[in-house]
N, C-alpha and C positions, 0 to 999 in steps of 0.2 A: 145887508138885507135886500139886495137887488133881486135875487131869485124869488123871494117872497113877494116883492112889489110886482114883478112880472107875472107871478101866479095870480095875484089879485086882479091884475088888469086883463089877463088873457084867458085864464083857466078856471077862475072861481065859479063863474056862471055855469059852464059845462058840467063841472063837478057837482054843483048844486042840483041841476036837473037829473044827473045820473044817480045821486044818492036818494033822491025822492022816489025814483022808480025802483032802485035796488040798493038797500042799505049796505054800507061798506064798499061802495064802488067809486070812491074818490081817487081815481088812478093818477090824475095829474098832481094831486097833493102828495101822494106817496112818491112819485117820481122826483118831485122837488126835494123831499126829505132825503132820498137816496143820494141825489146829487150833492146836497149840502154836507152829507156825511162821508163823501169820498176821501177827503184828507184824513178824517178821523179813522176810517177803516184801514187806510194805508198804515197809519201809525200803530193801530192795534195789530195788524198783520205782522209788523216787525217785532212788536212786543212778544206776541205768542211764539214767534220763531226763536227768540232768545230764551223764553221760558222753557220751551221744549228741550233745548240743549242743556240748560241748568238742571231740569228735572231728570234728564237721562243720566247726568253725572252722579246725582245723589242715588238714583236707583242702582246704577252699576256699582258704585262704591259700597252700597249696602248688600251686594250680592244678588240683586234682582235684575231680571231682564227688562229693559225699557219697553213699555207697552203704550198703546194709544189710550186716550181717554174714552170713556163711554159716550161722551158727546162728540160726534164727528166734526171736523173743521168744516166751515161753510164753503160751498163751491165758489160763490161770488157774492158781491154786495151790490148787485145791480137792481135789487128790489128792497123794499122796506123789510121784508122777511129776512133777506140776506144780511142787512145791517144788524137786525136784532140777533141773528145767529152769531155774528161776529162778536157782539158784546157778551152773549151767553158763553161762547167758547173761551173767550179771553178770561172771563170771570172764573170759569171752571178750571182753566189751566193755572191761573194765579193761585187759587186756593189749594189745588193739588200739589203744586210745586212747593208751596209753603209747608204743607203737611209732610211731604217727602223729606224736605230739609230738616224739619223739626224731628222727625223720626230718626234720621241718620245721626243728627247731632246728639240726640238724647241717648242713643245706644253707644255712641263713641264716648260721650261724657261718662256714662255709667261704667264702661269698661275701664276708662282711665282712672275714675274714682276708686274702682274696686282694687286696681293695682296699687295706687298710692296708699289706700287705706290699709292694705295688708303688709306693706313694706315701704318705709322702715318703721320700726317700733322704738320709741324713745323710752329707755329704761329709767334714766335719771339724768340730771343736768350734765350735758357734755357727751353722753354715750348714746349712740343710735345703732340699732340692730337691723340688718337687712337680710331678708330671706333670699337665698341664692341657690342655684343648682351648680355644683362643683363638677367640672369636666377635667378628667385626667387621662393620660395615655394608659392603655391596657387595663383600665378600671372603669366599670360601669358608672355612669353619671349618678350622683346622689344629692339629696337635699341637705343643706347645712346653713350656717349663718356667718355673716361677716359683720363685725362690730367695729365702729370707729368711735374712739373715746377722745374727745378734744380736751378733757380735763387731765387725764393721765397721759395724753399724747401717745396713744397706742392704737394699733390695729390688731384685732383678735379674730382668729378663725376657729370655728366650732360653735356648737349649739348652746353652750353654757354661757356665752358672752363674757368669758373670763372666770366664771365661778366653777367650772368643771376642770378636773385634772387632765382631760383630753383636749382642752382648749390650748391653742398656741398663741402666746402674747408676744407681739413684736413692737418694740419702741419705734417711733416714727423714723429714727435714724437708720433703722434696718429695712425700711421700705425703699428698695433700690430703684424700682421701675414700675410704672403703670402703663399698660399697653391697651389702648382702645381698639377694639375690632372695628374696621371700616364697613364690613358687610353686615354685621349684627350690632345694632346700636345699644343692645342690652348686655353685651359681653365685654368683660374686662379681664385682662391678664395682669397678674401681680407677681413681681419677683422680689422675694425677700432675701436678705443677705445670706449667702452660703446655702440657699435653698433653690429647688427647681421651681420653675414658673407654675403658678396656679391660675386656672381660668374659671371665673365665676360668671354665671348668667343671671342677671337681675330680673325682677318682675316688671320693671319699667325702665325706659331709657333715662328718665329723670333721676332715678335712684343711682344709676351709674355715674351720672354727672355730679350728683351730690357728694358721692364718695371721693371722686377725683378732686373736686374743689376743696373738700375738707382736708384731704391729705396734703394738697399743694399749699394750702394756707398754713398748716402746721410746719411744713418744710420751710416756707418763707420766713416764718417767725423764728425758727431755729437758726437759719442761715444768715438772717439779717442782710447786710449789704454784700455778702459774699455768695449770694445765691446764683450769680452768673459766673460761669467758668470760661476762662479763655483757653482756646485750643490752638495748638501749632500743627499745621498740616504740611505734609510733603507731597507735592504733585510732580510726578516724573513721567516723561515720555521717551521711549527708546525704540527706534527702528533698527531691528537686529540685522536686517539685510539677509535673512535666512542663514545667519552664521551663529555659532555657539558664542554666548557672551563670555567676557573674561571671568576668570575664577574669582576675582575680588571686585565687589561693587561698593566698597567702603567709601571711596572718594565721592562717588555719585550720591549715595544715600545720606551722606553728611554735608552735601552742598559745598564741596571744596573745588568746584570747577570754575569756569569763567563766569563773568557777569557779577551782578550785585546781589549779595546774599546777606541774611541776618547773621549776627554773631551767635552761633549755636555751640560754642565750645563747652558750655556748662549744662546743656540740656539737649535732648533729642525731641523728635516730634511726637505728637499724640496719635495722629492718623497718617498712614502712608497709602496714597492712591497711585498706583503705577500702571501705566498703559504701555503696551508694546505693539509693534506692527511688524509684519514679515517675520513672525516668531519662529525660531528654529527649534525650540524646546516645546514639549507638551505642556499643557496647562498645569498639570500636577507637578511636573519636574520644576517648572519656573516658580510656582508657589513655594515649593520646598526649599529652593535655593534662596529665595527672599527671606523665608522664615529663619534659615540658618544665619543670615546676616543680621536680622533684626533681633533674634534671640527669643527666649521663652517669655519675655515680658510682653510680647505681642501675640495677638490671636487673629486668625483669618476671619474677616467679617463676611466677605462675599467675593465671588469671581464670576466672570462671564467671558465667553469667547465667540468669535465669528470668524471661522477659518483661521487665519493667522493674526487676527486682531484680538487682543486680550486686555482685560483689566483685572487687577487684583487689589483688594483693599484690606489693609491690616489696621488694627486699633490696639492701643495699650490695654492690657488686661484689666486695669482699674476702670476703664471706660466701657468695657463690654456690657456690663449690667445696665448701662444707660442707653444702649442702642436697641432700637426696635424698628418694625415696619421695613424690613430689608426687602428690596426689590431689585431684579436684574432684567435687562432686556437688550436686544440687538436689532440693528437695522442695516440691511444690505442695500448698497447703492452701486454695485459693480456692473458688469456687463448685463445689458437688458434690465438694469435697475433691480436685479434679483440675485446676482452672485455676490458672495461675501469677500471677494478680493479687495473691495473697497466698501466702506460703511462705518459703523460705529457700534460700540458696546457701552452700556451704562449700568451704574449701581447707585441706588438711592437708599437712604435710611434716615431715621431720626436719632439725634443725640439729645436725650431728654425730650423736649418739645420742639426742637429745632430741626427741620428737615434739610438734609444735604443731598446734593446730586453731583455725581462724577461721570463725565462722558469722555471716552477715548475714541478718537476717530482716525481714519486714513482716507483722505480725499483724493480725487483724481489728480494724476501727475501730469507734468508738462507745463512749460511757461505759458503756452497759448491756451490752456484749458481752464482759464479763470471762470468762464461762464459755467462750465461743468462743475467746478467746485462750488459755485453758488447754488447750483441745483442740488448737489449732494447735501449741502447744509439744510436746505428746505426739506428734502426727503427724510433726513434724519429726524428733524423736528416732528414730522408727520408720522413717522413709523415707530419711533421709540415708545414702547408701552410702559411708561413710568408715571407714578403719581396716581391720582384718583381718576380712573378710566371713565367714570360716569360724568366727568366734567367735559362735556362735548364742546369743542372749540377752544380748549385751553391746552397748549402743548407744555413741554417740560419747563419752558422759560417762565411760565406763569404760576408754577405750583410749589416752588421751593425757596427757602430763605436764601440759600447760597448755592450757586451752580459753578462747578469747575470744569471747564471744557479744554481739553488738551489733545495732543496727538501729532501725527505727521499730516499737516494740512496741505503741504505741497505748494504753498504760495511762494513765488519766486521774486527776484529783484529785476526790475525792468531796466537793466543796464547791460552793456556789453561785458563779456567775461573779463576783458583786460581792465576795464574801469573798476569792476568789483574787486579784482585781485590787488590793484594798486591801492585802493582805499582800505582794504583789509590789512595790508602791510603797515599802514600808518594809523590803524585803528580809528578811522574816521566814521564812526557809527552814525552820527547825525546825517551825514551826506547819504549814506546807504539807505537809511530809513525813508528818505524822500521817494525812493523807487520801490518800496515794499508793497507788493500787490495786496496783501492782507490789510495793511494800514489804509490804503486807498479805498478798498472795498468797504471797510468799516465806516470811513468818513462819508462815503456815498450812501450809507444806510442799506447796503445790499446784504450784509451778513453780520452776525454777532451784535445786533443792536442791543444796547444796554450793558454790554460786557466791558470790563476793564482789562487791559493787557499790561503786564509788567514792562519795565524799561528794557529795551534790547541793547544791552551793554556787553555783547559778546559777538564773536564772528559768526557769519552764516554757517550753519551746520551741514548744509548740502553743498558740495558732496565731498566729504573728507576721504582721503586715502584710508583704507581700512587699517586700524591700529594707530593712526596718527591724529594730531590736533593742529598741525601746522602745514599740511600739504593737501591740495585739492585734486581730485580726479574728475575733471569736468567733461571729458569725453566718455560717453557711456556706450558700451558695446551692446548693440541690438542684434537680433538674429538676421535682420535684413539690411541694417545700415549702422553707421556710427552717429550718435546723437550727442 
């Protein structure tokens, strides 16, 4: 209360004389109030600034253009009138912001309530009908119904909810795949056994989620402990050296080469992901050659190419109905970081609800180019457009349950060629691994953080004499010199 004490001591008498002559002329008292209200007006100014932003958000969300209040903001609080204006403006802003928020929330709630109210409709215990819009190729979209019956354990398409001859009734065992659209939260693709995919648009996103949860629950109850399926994957990388591959790939595709492999005598793989570099065949010719080796029991899931860098993925026919959300992408890291002589290609898809990612790369060559290979790796992570693109700041390593990265990475052994050949002759793999550039880079946290690499129990593959597995051609002819 020091300001008031000083006022009583110094200015009360002058104000008394002034008000006796002219009512309302206590200027010193008003100045004291203004000074005492300085901190308060500063807080009110900050409050109104926040309220303005909140109010603008609700106005814009409601489709209205943010506008000023009828009460203008005060110019300053240097007078008692200015202080009062600040209080009046803050009060008006607070009330109007509350009204705009309530209006927006009321309309949003009404819209949501209307959607939920019209769909779904519960007919009897266990059966729920959803009004949907069916979207099919070469047919105009039309209104129909989708019924989920938890008692009969069926999914029914058609307006009769199972009572009409035109309705199609599918046991839960025939619901092969549910495919959620990522761009439209109300759209759901359904693939029934031996039927083409059907796409339905629900009246609300929650309705789609209810259907997916109901179907998954029935599936889990039917499958019991066997609901999780184990898959065997073959990951292969082949630098063709711009030469035509051998006529038979049987030993390669059945893992009968060097190194540690699983015993696959009684079974083949479920998914084959094969990457090539310096490919001599066209993408179509290479895919056809692989298909001949794998047989009719496998179907092409996806392929992608960047110049001579290619990836082809096949899956067992019985698995195809469970595959969804297929994406492909490429990333060039060659000359000027733009040409495709170096870079990567990728394929991603979901098997059921499990997202998988396959990346085949060809990194910069040369024993001394380890820093360039590190840069290639970072560029590939930044450039590959796979997964949910709206997740800013999340590259492919953060978006998939399993990532398989393979290819010609061009990392070398930091040993003299004589030392390498001597240890290859006696199969001293642990000694050679000590000089592996990739192992060193991974341990330093420079590349492939979080990845696991299989044991290197085979000779270095660079640089075999063409057509052999026991002789190396370590002098490389260049146009300008021998390397």
